[in-house]
mmCIF file of the N, C-alpha and C atoms, coordinates in Angstrom:
data_MODEL
# 
_entry.id   MODEL 
# 
loop_
_atom_site.group_PDB 
_atom_site.id 
_atom_site.type_symbol 
_atom_site.label_atom_id 
_atom_site.label_alt_id 
_atom_site.label_comp_id 
_atom_site.label_asym_id 
_atom_site.label_entity_id 
_atom_site.label_seq_id 
_atom_site.pdbx_PDB_ins_code 
_atom_site.Cartn_x 
_atom_site.Cartn_y 
_atom_site.Cartn_z 
_atom_site.occupancy 
_atom_site.B_iso_or_equiv 
_atom_site.pdbx_formal_charge 
_atom_site.auth_seq_id 
_atom_site.auth_comp_id 
_atom_site.auth_asym_id 
_atom_site.auth_atom_id 
_atom_site.pdbx_PDB_model_num 
ATOM 1   N N  . MET A 1 1  ? 0.806  -1.198 0.000   1.00 0.00 ? 1  MET A N  1 
ATOM 2   C CA . MET A 1 1  ? 0.000  0.000  0.000   1.00 0.00 ? 1  MET A CA 1 
ATOM 3   C C  . MET A 1 1  ? 0.849  1.263  0.000   1.00 0.00 ? 1  MET A C  1 
ATOM 4   N N  . GLU A 1 2  ? 1.977  1.206  0.662   1.00 0.00 ? 2  GLU A N  1 
ATOM 5   C CA . GLU A 1 2  ? 2.842  2.386  0.711   1.00 0.00 ? 2  GLU A CA 1 
ATOM 6   C C  . GLU A 1 2  ? 3.328  2.763  -0.678  1.00 0.00 ? 2  GLU A C  1 
ATOM 7   N N  . HIS A 1 3  ? 3.556  1.770  -1.496  1.00 0.00 ? 3  HIS A N  1 
ATOM 8   C CA . HIS A 1 3  ? 4.004  2.010  -2.871  1.00 0.00 ? 3  HIS A CA 1 
ATOM 9   C C  . HIS A 1 3  ? 2.918  2.753  -3.658  1.00 0.00 ? 3  HIS A C  1 
ATOM 10  N N  . ASN A 1 4  ? 1.662  2.347  -3.466  1.00 0.00 ? 4  ASN A N  1 
ATOM 11  C CA . ASN A 1 4  ? 0.544  3.007  -4.135  1.00 0.00 ? 4  ASN A CA 1 
ATOM 12  C C  . ASN A 1 4  ? 0.393  4.451  -3.670  1.00 0.00 ? 4  ASN A C  1 
ATOM 13  N N  . ASP A 1 5  ? 0.604  4.683  -2.385  1.00 0.00 ? 5  ASP A N  1 
ATOM 14  C CA . ASP A 1 5  ? 0.508  6.041  -1.852  1.00 0.00 ? 5  ASP A CA 1 
ATOM 15  C C  . ASP A 1 5  ? 1.565  6.954  -2.482  1.00 0.00 ? 5  ASP A C  1 
ATOM 16  N N  . GLU A 1 6  ? 2.763  6.409  -2.672  1.00 0.00 ? 6  GLU A N  1 
ATOM 17  C CA . GLU A 1 6  ? 3.847  7.189  -3.307  1.00 0.00 ? 6  GLU A CA 1 
ATOM 18  C C  . GLU A 1 6  ? 3.495  7.520  -4.755  1.00 0.00 ? 6  GLU A C  1 
ATOM 19  N N  . ILE A 1 7  ? 2.922  6.554  -5.433  1.00 0.00 ? 7  ILE A N  1 
ATOM 20  C CA . ILE A 1 7  ? 2.524  6.773  -6.827  1.00 0.00 ? 7  ILE A CA 1 
ATOM 21  C C  . ILE A 1 7  ? 1.432  7.830  -6.901  1.00 0.00 ? 7  ILE A C  1 
ATOM 22  N N  . ILE A 1 8  ? 0.454  7.735  -5.998  1.00 0.00 ? 8  ILE A N  1 
ATOM 23  C CA . ILE A 1 8  ? -0.635 8.710  -5.983  1.00 0.00 ? 8  ILE A CA 1 
ATOM 24  C C  . ILE A 1 8  ? -0.088 10.101 -5.670  1.00 0.00 ? 8  ILE A C  1 
ATOM 25  N N  . ALA A 1 9  ? 0.822  10.202 -4.705  1.00 0.00 ? 9  ALA A N  1 
ATOM 26  C CA . ALA A 1 9  ? 1.419  11.500 -4.360  1.00 0.00 ? 9  ALA A CA 1 
ATOM 27  C C  . ALA A 1 9  ? 2.193  12.062 -5.545  1.00 0.00 ? 9  ALA A C  1 
ATOM 28  N N  . LEU A 1 10 ? 2.931  11.195 -6.240  1.00 0.00 ? 10 LEU A N  1 
ATOM 29  C CA . LEU A 1 10 ? 3.695  11.636 -7.405  1.00 0.00 ? 10 LEU A CA 1 
ATOM 30  C C  . LEU A 1 10 ? 2.775  12.106 -8.521  1.00 0.00 ? 10 LEU A C  1 
ATOM 31  N N  . LEU A 1 11 ? 1.700  11.384 -8.761  1.00 0.00 ? 11 LEU A N  1 
ATOM 32  C CA . LEU A 1 11 ? 0.740  11.783 -9.793  1.00 0.00 ? 11 LEU A CA 1 
ATOM 33  C C  . LEU A 1 11 ? 0.072  13.112 -9.439  1.00 0.00 ? 11 LEU A C  1 
ATOM 34  N N  . ARG A 1 12 ? -0.234 13.300 -8.149  1.00 0.00 ? 12 ARG A N  1 
ATOM 35  C CA . ARG A 1 12 ? -0.813 14.575 -7.723  1.00 0.00 ? 12 ARG A CA 1 
ATOM 36  C C  . ARG A 1 12 ? 0.173  15.722 -7.926  1.00 0.00 ? 12 ARG A C  1 
ATOM 37  N N  . GLU A 1 13 ? 1.415  15.459 -7.615  1.00 0.00 ? 13 GLU A N  1 
ATOM 38  C CA . GLU A 1 13 ? 2.448  16.489 -7.811  1.00 0.00 ? 13 GLU A CA 1 
ATOM 39  C C  . GLU A 1 13 ? 2.594  16.830 -9.285  1.00 0.00 ? 13 GLU A C  1 
ATOM 40  N N  . ILE A 1 14 ? 2.568  15.818 -10.142 1.00 0.00 ? 14 ILE A N  1 
ATOM 41  C CA . ILE A 1 14 ? 2.648  16.053 -11.596 1.00 0.00 ? 14 ILE A CA 1 
ATOM 42  C C  . ILE A 1 14 ? 1.440  16.858 -12.050 1.00 0.00 ? 14 ILE A C  1 
ATOM 43  N N  . ARG A 1 15 ? 0.256  16.528 -11.542 1.00 0.00 ? 15 ARG A N  1 
ATOM 44  C CA . ARG A 1 15 ? -0.954 17.270 -11.885 1.00 0.00 ? 15 ARG A CA 1 
ATOM 45  C C  . ARG A 1 15 ? -0.846 18.734 -11.447 1.00 0.00 ? 15 ARG A C  1 
ATOM 46  N N  . ASP A 1 16 ? -0.385 18.934 -10.223 1.00 0.00 ? 16 ASP A N  1 
ATOM 47  C CA . ASP A 1 16 ? -0.267 20.297 -9.699  1.00 0.00 ? 16 ASP A CA 1 
ATOM 48  C C  . ASP A 1 16 ? 0.736  21.126 -10.500 1.00 0.00 ? 16 ASP A C  1 
ATOM 49  N N  . VAL A 1 17 ? 1.856  20.524 -10.843 1.00 0.00 ? 17 VAL A N  1 
ATOM 50  C CA . VAL A 1 17 ? 2.864  21.231 -11.647 1.00 0.00 ? 17 VAL A CA 1 
ATOM 51  C C  . VAL A 1 17 ? 2.294  21.538 -13.032 1.00 0.00 ? 17 VAL A C  1 
ATOM 52  N N  . GLY A 1 18 ? 1.551  20.610 -13.589 1.00 0.00 ? 18 GLY A N  1 
ATOM 53  C CA . GLY A 1 18 ? 0.919  20.851 -14.890 1.00 0.00 ? 18 GLY A CA 1 
ATOM 54  C C  . GLY A 1 18 ? -0.074 22.001 -14.825 1.00 0.00 ? 18 GLY A C  1 
ATOM 55  N N  . GLN A 1 19 ? -0.835 22.063 -13.740 1.00 0.00 ? 19 GLN A N  1 
ATOM 56  C CA . GLN A 1 19 ? -1.797 23.158 -13.580 1.00 0.00 ? 19 GLN A CA 1 
ATOM 57  C C  . GLN A 1 19 ? -1.081 24.497 -13.406 1.00 0.00 ? 19 GLN A C  1 
ATOM 58  N N  . GLU A 1 20 ? 0.008  24.502 -12.653 1.00 0.00 ? 20 GLU A N  1 
ATOM 59  C CA . GLU A 1 20 ? 0.794  25.722 -12.483 1.00 0.00 ? 20 GLU A CA 1 
ATOM 60  C C  . GLU A 1 20 ? 1.378  26.172 -13.823 1.00 0.00 ? 20 GLU A C  1 
ATOM 61  N N  . HIS A 1 21 ? 1.866  25.203 -14.577 1.00 0.00 ? 21 HIS A N  1 
ATOM 62  C CA . HIS A 1 21 ? 2.426  25.515 -15.889 1.00 0.00 ? 21 HIS A CA 1 
ATOM 63  C C  . HIS A 1 21 ? 1.359  26.102 -16.809 1.00 0.00 ? 21 HIS A C  1 
ATOM 64  N N  . LEU A 1 22 ? 0.171  25.524 -16.768 1.00 0.00 ? 22 LEU A N  1 
ATOM 65  C CA . LEU A 1 22 ? -0.932 26.022 -17.595 1.00 0.00 ? 22 LEU A CA 1 
ATOM 66  C C  . LEU A 1 22 ? -1.318 27.437 -17.189 1.00 0.00 ? 22 LEU A C  1 
ATOM 67  N N  . ALA A 1 23 ? -1.361 27.709 -15.898 1.00 0.00 ? 23 ALA A N  1 
ATOM 68  C CA . ALA A 1 23 ? -1.700 29.058 -15.422 1.00 0.00 ? 23 ALA A CA 1 
ATOM 69  C C  . ALA A 1 23 ? -0.630 30.059 -15.866 1.00 0.00 ? 23 ALA A C  1 
ATOM 70  N N  . ALA A 1 24 ? 0.636  29.669 -15.767 1.00 0.00 ? 24 ALA A N  1 
ATOM 71  C CA . ALA A 1 24 ? 1.717  30.554 -16.211 1.00 0.00 ? 24 ALA A CA 1 
ATOM 72  C C  . ALA A 1 24 ? 1.642  30.792 -17.717 1.00 0.00 ? 24 ALA A C  1 
ATOM 73  N N  . TYR A 1 25 ? 1.311  29.760 -18.471 1.00 0.00 ? 25 TYR A N  1 
ATOM 74  C CA . TYR A 1 25 ? 1.175  29.892 -19.925 1.00 0.00 ? 25 TYR A CA 1 
ATOM 75  C C  . TYR A 1 25 ? 0.036  30.846 -20.280 1.00 0.00 ? 25 TYR A C  1 
ATOM 76  N N  . ARG A 1 26 ? -1.081 30.706 -19.584 1.00 0.00 ? 26 ARG A N  1 
ATOM 77  C CA . ARG A 1 26 ? -2.220 31.591 -19.855 1.00 0.00 ? 26 ARG A CA 1 
ATOM 78  C C  . ARG A 1 26 ? -1.866 33.043 -19.546 1.00 0.00 ? 26 ARG A C  1 
ATOM 79  N N  . THR A 1 27 ? -1.152 33.273 -18.458 1.00 0.00 ? 27 THR A N  1 
ATOM 80  C CA . THR A 1 27 ? -0.731 34.624 -18.102 1.00 0.00 ? 27 THR A CA 1 
ATOM 81  C C  . THR A 1 27 ? 0.207  35.191 -19.165 1.00 0.00 ? 27 THR A C  1 
ATOM 82  N N  . ALA A 1 28 ? 1.171  34.393 -19.585 1.00 0.00 ? 28 ALA A N  1 
ATOM 83  C CA . ALA A 1 28 ? 2.119  34.846 -20.610 1.00 0.00 ? 28 ALA A CA 1 
ATOM 84  C C  . ALA A 1 28 ? 1.408  35.106 -21.933 1.00 0.00 ? 28 ALA A C  1 
ATOM 85  N N  . ALA A 1 29 ? 0.462  34.254 -22.277 1.00 0.00 ? 29 ALA A N  1 
ATOM 86  C CA . ALA A 1 29 ? -0.281 34.440 -23.531 1.00 0.00 ? 29 ALA A CA 1 
ATOM 87  C C  . ALA A 1 29 ? -1.118 35.717 -23.475 1.00 0.00 ? 29 ALA A C  1 
ATOM 88  N N  . ALA A 1 30 ? -1.742 35.975 -22.338 1.00 0.00 ? 30 ALA A N  1 
ATOM 89  C CA . ALA A 1 30 ? -2.548 37.194 -22.188 1.00 0.00 ? 30 ALA A CA 1 
ATOM 90  C C  . ALA A 1 30 ? -1.666 38.436 -22.294 1.00 0.00 ? 30 ALA A C  1 
ATOM 91  N N  . GLN A 1 31 ? -0.496 38.395 -21.675 1.00 0.00 ? 31 GLN A N  1 
ATOM 92  C CA . GLN A 1 31 ? 0.434  39.524 -21.761 1.00 0.00 ? 31 GLN A CA 1 
ATOM 93  C C  . GLN A 1 31 ? 0.916  39.726 -23.194 1.00 0.00 ? 31 GLN A C  1 
ATOM 94  N N  . SER A 1 32 ? 1.176  38.633 -23.873 1.00 0.00 ? 32 SER A N  1 
ATOM 95  C CA . SER A 1 32 ? 1.625  38.719 -25.258 1.00 0.00 ? 32 SER A CA 1 
ATOM 96  C C  . SER A 1 32 ? 0.559  39.335 -26.148 1.00 0.00 ? 32 SER A C  1 
ATOM 97  N N  . ILE A 1 33 ? -0.665 38.922 -25.959 1.00 0.00 ? 33 ILE A N  1 
ATOM 98  C CA . ILE A 1 33 ? -1.772 39.478 -26.754 1.00 0.00 ? 33 ILE A CA 1 
ATOM 99  C C  . ILE A 1 33 ? -1.932 40.962 -26.466 1.00 0.00 ? 33 ILE A C  1 
ATOM 100 N N  . GLU A 1 34 ? -1.818 41.350 -25.186 1.00 0.00 ? 34 GLU A N  1 
ATOM 101 C CA . GLU A 1 34 ? -1.933 42.767 -24.835 1.00 0.00 ? 34 GLU A CA 1 
ATOM 102 C C  . GLU A 1 34 ? -0.820 43.587 -25.491 1.00 0.00 ? 34 GLU A C  1 
ATOM 103 N N  . LEU A 1 35 ? 0.395  43.075 -25.460 1.00 0.00 ? 35 LEU A N  1 
ATOM 104 C CA . LEU A 1 35 ? 1.511  43.781 -26.102 1.00 0.00 ? 35 LEU A CA 1 
ATOM 105 C C  . LEU A 1 35 ? 1.308  43.902 -27.608 1.00 0.00 ? 35 LEU A C  1 
ATOM 106 N N  . GLN A 1 36 ? 0.798  42.854 -28.222 1.00 0.00 ? 36 GLN A N  1 
ATOM 107 C CA . GLN A 1 36 ? 0.546  42.891 -29.658 1.00 0.00 ? 36 GLN A CA 1 
ATOM 108 C C  . GLN A 1 36 ? -0.533 43.912 -29.994 1.00 0.00 ? 36 GLN A C  1 
ATOM 109 N N  . GLN A 1 37 ? -1.567 43.981 -29.183 1.00 0.00 ? 37 GLN A N  1 
ATOM 110 C CA . GLN A 1 37 ? -2.624 44.959 -29.422 1.00 0.00 ? 37 GLN A CA 1 
ATOM 111 C C  . GLN A 1 37 ? -2.091 46.381 -29.272 1.00 0.00 ? 37 GLN A C  1 
ATOM 112 N N  . ARG A 1 38 ? -1.248 46.600 -28.278 1.00 0.00 ? 38 ARG A N  1 
ATOM 113 C CA . ARG A 1 38 ? -0.655 47.929 -28.109 1.00 0.00 ? 38 ARG A CA 1 
ATOM 114 C C  . ARG A 1 38 ? 0.251  48.273 -29.290 1.00 0.00 ? 38 ARG A C  1 
ATOM 115 N N  . ALA A 1 39 ? 0.987  47.299 -29.787 1.00 0.00 ? 39 ALA A N  1 
ATOM 116 C CA . ALA A 1 39 ? 1.862  47.536 -30.925 1.00 0.00 ? 39 ALA A CA 1 
ATOM 117 C C  . ALA A 1 39 ? 1.057  47.878 -32.174 1.00 0.00 ? 39 ALA A C  1 
ATOM 118 N N  . VAL A 1 40 ? -0.062 47.208 -32.361 1.00 0.00 ? 40 VAL A N  1 
ATOM 119 C CA . VAL A 1 40 ? -0.922 47.493 -33.519 1.00 0.00 ? 40 VAL A CA 1 
ATOM 120 C C  . VAL A 1 40 ? -1.479 48.907 -33.426 1.00 0.00 ? 40 VAL A C  1 
ATOM 121 N N  . LYS A 1 41 ? -1.944 49.295 -32.227 1.00 0.00 ? 41 LYS A N  1 
ATOM 122 C CA . LYS A 1 41 ? -2.463 50.652 -32.052 1.00 0.00 ? 41 LYS A CA 1 
ATOM 123 C C  . LYS A 1 41 ? -1.376 51.692 -32.309 1.00 0.00 ? 41 LYS A C  1 
ATOM 124 N N  . ARG A 1 42 ? -0.177 51.433 -31.811 1.00 0.00 ? 42 ARG A N  1 
ATOM 125 C CA . ARG A 1 42 ? 0.932  52.352 -32.026 1.00 0.00 ? 42 ARG A CA 1 
ATOM 126 C C  . ARG A 1 42 ? 1.273  52.454 -33.515 1.00 0.00 ? 42 ARG A C  1 
ATOM 127 N N  . ALA A 1 43 ? 1.277  51.326 -34.198 1.00 0.00 ? 43 ALA A N  1 
ATOM 128 C CA . ALA A 1 43 ? 1.568  51.335 -35.634 1.00 0.00 ? 43 ALA A CA 1 
ATOM 129 C C  . ALA A 1 43 ? 0.494  52.110 -36.401 1.00 0.00 ? 43 ALA A C  1 
ATOM 130 N N  . GLU A 1 44 ? -0.755 51.962 -35.994 1.00 0.00 ? 44 GLU A N  1 
ATOM 131 C CA . GLU A 1 44 ? -1.829 52.708 -36.659 1.00 0.00 ? 44 GLU A CA 1 
ATOM 132 C C  . GLU A 1 44 ? -1.663 54.206 -36.446 1.00 0.00 ? 44 GLU A C  1 
ATOM 133 N N  . SER A 1 45 ? -1.319 54.606 -35.235 1.00 0.00 ? 45 SER A N  1 
ATOM 134 C CA . SER A 1 45 ? -1.150 56.040 -34.980 1.00 0.00 ? 45 SER A CA 1 
ATOM 135 C C  . SER A 1 45 ? 0.062  56.589 -35.718 1.00 0.00 ? 45 SER A C  1 
ATOM 136 N N  . ILE A 1 46 ? 1.121  55.805 -35.815 1.00 0.00 ? 46 ILE A N  1 
ATOM 137 C CA . ILE A 1 46 ? 2.296  56.240 -36.573 1.00 0.00 ? 46 ILE A CA 1 
ATOM 138 C C  . ILE A 1 46 ? 1.947  56.342 -38.055 1.00 0.00 ? 46 ILE A C  1 
ATOM 139 N N  . GLY A 1 47 ? 1.130  55.426 -38.548 1.00 0.00 ? 47 GLY A N  1 
ATOM 140 C CA . GLY A 1 47 ? 0.693  55.484 -39.940 1.00 0.00 ? 47 GLY A CA 1 
ATOM 141 C C  . GLY A 1 47 ? -0.105 56.745 -40.222 1.00 0.00 ? 47 GLY A C  1 
ATOM 142 N N  . LYS A 1 48 ? -0.991 57.116 -39.297 1.00 0.00 ? 48 LYS A N  1 
ATOM 143 C CA . LYS A 1 48 ? -1.767 58.349 -39.465 1.00 0.00 ? 48 LYS A CA 1 
ATOM 144 C C  . LYS A 1 48 ? -0.843 59.563 -39.464 1.00 0.00 ? 48 LYS A C  1 
ATOM 145 N N  . LEU A 1 49 ? 0.105  59.572 -38.546 1.00 0.00 ? 49 LEU A N  1 
ATOM 146 C CA . LEU A 1 49 ? 1.058  60.678 -38.477 1.00 0.00 ? 49 LEU A CA 1 
ATOM 147 C C  . LEU A 1 49 ? 1.886  60.764 -39.755 1.00 0.00 ? 49 LEU A C  1 
ATOM 148 N N  . TYR A 1 50 ? 2.291  59.619 -40.275 1.00 0.00 ? 50 TYR A N  1 
ATOM 149 C CA . TYR A 1 50 ? 3.061  59.589 -41.519 1.00 0.00 ? 50 TYR A CA 1 
ATOM 150 C C  . TYR A 1 50 ? 2.247  60.159 -42.675 1.00 0.00 ? 50 TYR A C  1 
ATOM 151 N N  . ARG A 1 51 ? 0.973  59.786 -42.765 1.00 0.00 ? 51 ARG A N  1 
ATOM 152 C CA . ARG A 1 51 ? 0.129  60.307 -43.853 1.00 0.00 ? 51 ARG A CA 1 
ATOM 153 C C  . ARG A 1 51 ? -0.040 61.816 -43.742 1.00 0.00 ? 51 ARG A C  1 
ATOM 154 N N  . ILE A 1 52 ? -0.205 62.317 -42.529 1.00 0.00 ? 52 ILE A N  1 
ATOM 155 C CA . ILE A 1 52 ? -0.330 63.765 -42.340 1.00 0.00 ? 52 ILE A CA 1 
ATOM 156 C C  . ILE A 1 52 ? 0.961  64.468 -42.737 1.00 0.00 ? 52 ILE A C  1 
ATOM 157 N N  . ALA A 1 53 ? 2.094  63.927 -42.288 1.00 0.00 ? 53 ALA A N  1 
ATOM 158 C CA . ALA A 1 53 ? 3.387  64.532 -42.636 1.00 0.00 ? 53 ALA A CA 1 
ATOM 159 C C  . ALA A 1 53 ? 3.619  64.498 -44.141 1.00 0.00 ? 53 ALA A C  1 
ATOM 160 N N  . LEU A 1 54 ? 3.223  63.422 -44.785 1.00 0.00 ? 54 LEU A N  1 
ATOM 161 C CA . LEU A 1 54 ? 3.371  63.311 -46.236 1.00 0.00 ? 54 LEU A CA 1 
ATOM 162 C C  . LEU A 1 54 ? 2.502  64.335 -46.954 1.00 0.00 ? 54 LEU A C  1 
ATOM 163 N N  . ALA A 1 55 ? 1.279  64.536 -46.470 1.00 0.00 ? 55 ALA A N  1 
ATOM 164 C CA . ALA A 1 55 ? 0.385  65.519 -47.083 1.00 0.00 ? 55 ALA A CA 1 
ATOM 165 C C  . ALA A 1 55 ? 0.943  66.929 -46.923 1.00 0.00 ? 55 ALA A C  1 
ATOM 166 N N  . VAL A 1 56 ? 1.448  67.244 -45.732 1.00 0.00 ? 56 VAL A N  1 
ATOM 167 C CA . VAL A 1 56 ? 2.022  68.571 -45.491 1.00 0.00 ? 56 VAL A CA 1 
ATOM 168 C C  . VAL A 1 56 ? 3.264  68.785 -46.356 1.00 0.00 ? 56 VAL A C  1 
ATOM 169 N N  . ALA A 1 57 ? 4.120  67.781 -46.419 1.00 0.00 ? 57 ALA A N  1 
ATOM 170 C CA . ALA A 1 57 ? 5.318  67.889 -47.239 1.00 0.00 ? 57 ALA A CA 1 
ATOM 171 C C  . ALA A 1 57 ? 4.958  68.056 -48.716 1.00 0.00 ? 57 ALA A C  1 
ATOM 172 N N  . SER A 1 58 ? 3.952  67.342 -49.179 1.00 0.00 ? 58 SER A N  1 
ATOM 173 C CA . SER A 1 58 ? 3.518  67.466 -50.574 1.00 0.00 ? 58 SER A CA 1 
ATOM 174 C C  . SER A 1 58 ? 3.011  68.870 -50.868 1.00 0.00 ? 58 SER A C  1 
ATOM 175 N N  . LEU A 1 59 ? 2.240  69.421 -49.932 1.00 0.00 ? 59 LEU A N  1 
ATOM 176 C CA . LEU A 1 59 ? 1.746  70.788 -50.119 1.00 0.00 ? 59 LEU A CA 1 
ATOM 177 C C  . LEU A 1 59 ? 2.900  71.797 -50.131 1.00 0.00 ? 59 LEU A C  1 
ATOM 178 N N  . LEU A 1 60 ? 3.859  71.599 -49.253 1.00 0.00 ? 60 LEU A N  1 
ATOM 179 C CA . LEU A 1 60 ? 5.017  72.504 -49.233 1.00 0.00 ? 60 LEU A CA 1 
ATOM 180 C C  . LEU A 1 60 ? 5.817  72.423 -50.531 1.00 0.00 ? 60 LEU A C  1 
ATOM 181 N N  . ILE A 1 61 ? 6.034  71.223 -51.003 1.00 0.00 ? 61 ILE A N  1 
ATOM 182 C CA . ILE A 1 61 ? 6.783  71.049 -52.252 1.00 0.00 ? 61 ILE A CA 1 
ATOM 183 C C  . ILE A 1 61 ? 6.014  71.662 -53.412 1.00 0.00 ? 61 ILE A C  1 
ATOM 184 N N  . ALA A 1 62 ? 4.699  71.438 -53.452 1.00 0.00 ? 62 ALA A N  1 
ATOM 185 C CA . ALA A 1 62 ? 3.888  72.032 -54.521 1.00 0.00 ? 62 ALA A CA 1 
ATOM 186 C C  . ALA A 1 62 ? 3.953  73.554 -54.439 1.00 0.00 ? 62 ALA A C  1 
ATOM 187 N N  . GLY A 1 63 ? 3.886  74.106 -53.217 1.00 0.00 ? 63 GLY A N  1 
ATOM 188 C CA . GLY A 1 63 ? 3.991  75.558 -53.054 1.00 0.00 ? 63 GLY A CA 1 
ATOM 189 C C  . GLY A 1 63 ? 5.332  76.090 -53.505 1.00 0.00 ? 63 GLY A C  1 
ATOM 190 N N  . ILE A 1 64 ? 6.389  75.380 -53.192 1.00 0.00 ? 64 ILE A N  1 
ATOM 191 C CA . ILE A 1 64 ? 7.731  75.812 -53.619 1.00 0.00 ? 64 ILE A CA 1 
ATOM 192 C C  . ILE A 1 64 ? 7.852  75.779 -55.130 1.00 0.00 ? 64 ILE A C  1 
ATOM 193 N N  . ILE A 1 65 ? 7.314  74.738 -55.755 1.00 0.00 ? 65 ILE A N  1 
ATOM 194 C CA . ILE A 1 65 ? 7.366  74.643 -57.221 1.00 0.00 ? 65 ILE A CA 1 
ATOM 195 C C  . ILE A 1 65 ? 6.592  75.800 -57.855 1.00 0.00 ? 65 ILE A C  1 
ATOM 196 N N  . VAL A 1 66 ? 5.411  76.077 -57.315 1.00 0.00 ? 66 VAL A N  1 
ATOM 197 C CA . VAL A 1 66 ? 4.621  77.193 -57.840 1.00 0.00 ? 66 VAL A CA 1 
ATOM 198 C C  . VAL A 1 66 ? 5.387  78.499 -57.658 1.00 0.00 ? 66 VAL A C  1 
ATOM 199 N N  . LEU A 1 67 ? 6.005  78.683 -56.518 1.00 0.00 ? 67 LEU A N  1 
ATOM 200 C CA . LEU A 1 67 ? 6.787  79.899 -56.262 1.00 0.00 ? 67 LEU A CA 1 
ATOM 201 C C  . LEU A 1 67 ? 7.962  80.015 -57.222 1.00 0.00 ? 67 LEU A C  1 
ATOM 202 N N  . ILE A 1 68 ? 8.650  78.926 -57.483 1.00 0.00 ? 68 ILE A N  1 
ATOM 203 C CA . ILE A 1 68 ? 9.783  78.939 -58.408 1.00 0.00 ? 68 ILE A CA 1 
ATOM 204 C C  . ILE A 1 68 ? 9.316  79.299 -59.812 1.00 0.00 ? 68 ILE A C  1 
ATOM 205 N N  . VAL A 1 69 ? 8.229  78.681 -60.245 1.00 0.00 ? 69 VAL A N  1 
ATOM 206 C CA . VAL A 1 69 ? 7.696  78.977 -61.581 1.00 0.00 ? 69 VAL A CA 1 
ATOM 207 C C  . VAL A 1 69 ? 7.279  80.442 -61.665 1.00 0.00 ? 69 VAL A C  1 
ATOM 208 N N  . TYR A 1 70 ? 6.626  80.951 -60.640 1.00 0.00 ? 70 TYR A N  1 
ATOM 209 C CA . TYR A 1 70 ? 6.202  82.353 -60.623 1.00 0.00 ? 70 TYR A CA 1 
ATOM 210 C C  . TYR A 1 70 ? 7.415  83.287 -60.663 1.00 0.00 ? 70 TYR A C  1 
ATOM 211 N N  . LEU A 1 71 ? 8.421  82.981 -59.855 1.00 0.00 ? 71 LEU A N  1 
ATOM 212 C CA . LEU A 1 71 ? 9.613  83.847 -59.842 1.00 0.00 ? 71 LEU A CA 1 
ATOM 213 C C  . LEU A 1 71 ? 10.364 83.767 -61.160 1.00 0.00 ? 71 LEU A C  1 
ATOM 214 N N  . MET A 1 72 ? 10.396 82.613 -61.797 1.00 0.00 ? 72 MET A N  1 
ATOM 215 C CA . MET A 1 72 ? 11.090 82.491 -63.080 1.00 0.00 ? 72 MET A CA 1 
ATOM 216 C C  . MET A 1 72 ? 10.389 83.334 -64.143 1.00 0.00 ? 72 MET A C  1 
ATOM 217 N N  . THR A 1 73 ? 9.051  83.313 -64.137 1.00 0.00 ? 73 THR A N  1 
ATOM 218 C CA . THR A 1 73 ? 8.325  84.127 -65.116 1.00 0.00 ? 73 THR A CA 1 
ATOM 219 C C  . THR A 1 73 ? 8.434  85.629 -64.782 1.00 0.00 ? 73 THR A C  1 
ATOM 220 N N  . PHE A 1 74 ? 8.482  85.963 -63.530 1.00 0.00 ? 74 PHE A N  1 
ATOM 221 C CA . PHE A 1 74 ? 8.611  87.352 -63.107 1.00 0.00 ? 74 PHE A CA 1 
ATOM 222 C C  . PHE A 1 74 ? 9.991  87.909 -63.442 1.00 0.00 ? 74 PHE A C  1 
ATOM 223 N N  . LEU A 1 75 ? 11.025 87.080 -63.270 1.00 0.00 ? 75 LEU A N  1 
ATOM 224 C CA . LEU A 1 75 ? 12.397 87.540 -63.540 1.00 0.00 ? 75 LEU A CA 1 
ATOM 225 C C  . LEU A 1 75 ? 12.701 87.609 -65.033 1.00 0.00 ? 75 LEU A C  1 
ATOM 226 N N  . ARG A 1 76 ? 11.977 86.899 -65.856 1.00 0.00 ? 76 ARG A N  1 
ATOM 227 C CA . ARG A 1 76 ? 12.219 86.943 -67.304 1.00 0.00 ? 76 ARG A CA 1 
ATOM 228 C C  . ARG A 1 76 ? 11.729 88.248 -67.898 1.00 0.00 ? 76 ARG A C  1 
ATOM 229 N N  . LYS A 1 77 ? 10.825 88.898 -67.252 1.00 0.00 ? 77 LYS A N  1 
ATOM 230 C CA . LYS A 1 77 ? 10.245 90.134 -67.823 1.00 0.00 ? 77 LYS A CA 1 
ATOM 231 C C  . LYS A 1 77 ? 11.159 91.284 -67.682 1.00 0.00 ? 77 LYS A C  1 
# 
């Protein structure tokens, strides 16, 4: 009977360690998902900022080109 008790205790210990491992895995997975969601939000906001900066830069370049063309025609006269 003592041998059976040792086996039962060992199986319980294996079960408990497995449950602890599963709980740790779930915690790590939840943290990973949260980090990924934050990274996606950050990437989206950076994308919006990039589009705004690109639009502003395009307008500035277009304005400079118009100014250059205007000054070239003004200086030719």
